[in-house]
N, C-alpha and C positions, 0 to 999 in steps of 0.2 A: 504494500500500500504506500503510495507516494505521500509525503508529508506536505501539508499546505504551508506556503510561505506566510509568515505572520505579517499582517498588514498594519500600517500606521496610517491613520486618517489625518489629512491636513485640512483644516477649516478655511473658510474664505478669508479670515484675517491672519492666516499663516500659522495658527497654533497647530501643534502635532498632538494627536490623541492616540492612545493605545486602546484598541477595541476591547481587550480583555479587562482592562481597568474600568473602562466606561460601562461594560456590561455588569461588572461587580457592583458598581455604584447604582445602576438601575435596579438590580435585584435587591440590594440592601435597602434602597429608598422605598421600594414597593413593600418590602417586609415591615419596615418601620411605620408605614402608613396602614398596616394591617392587611395588606394584599399579598397573596402568595401565588405569583404567576407560575403556570405549568411550563414544562420543558418546551412545548410547542410555541408558547408565547415568547419565551426567552430566545428561542432559535430564530423566530421571526425578527425580533429586535436585532439580533446578531447579524442577520442577513441584510437588514437595512444599514447597519453600521459598516458592514463590509462592502456595501455598494452593490450587492447582488440583487437587491430588491428596493424599489422606490417606496416612499411613504404611501403613495396612492395605491401601489400594488399590495402593500401590507394591509391597508384598509379594505381593499377588495377581498383579500383572503379572509379577513375577519367577518366581513359581511356575508360571504358565501358560507362560511362555517355556521353562522348563527341564523341563516335564513332558511335552513332545511325544514 
């Protein structure tokens, strides 16, 4: 199995963000607010951070999941 190169996100203002750290902050923030996102939701967030999915595509996935 090939390993995935770890990506670094560069924001519009030039800041460099580590997706692993950002995801840890998202997960902990949700937990502190009393929410416990499942693995699917966290993976969706990861895909948005990695640039594999747009915010609009993520919203469409959520809408499709809950419109059944």
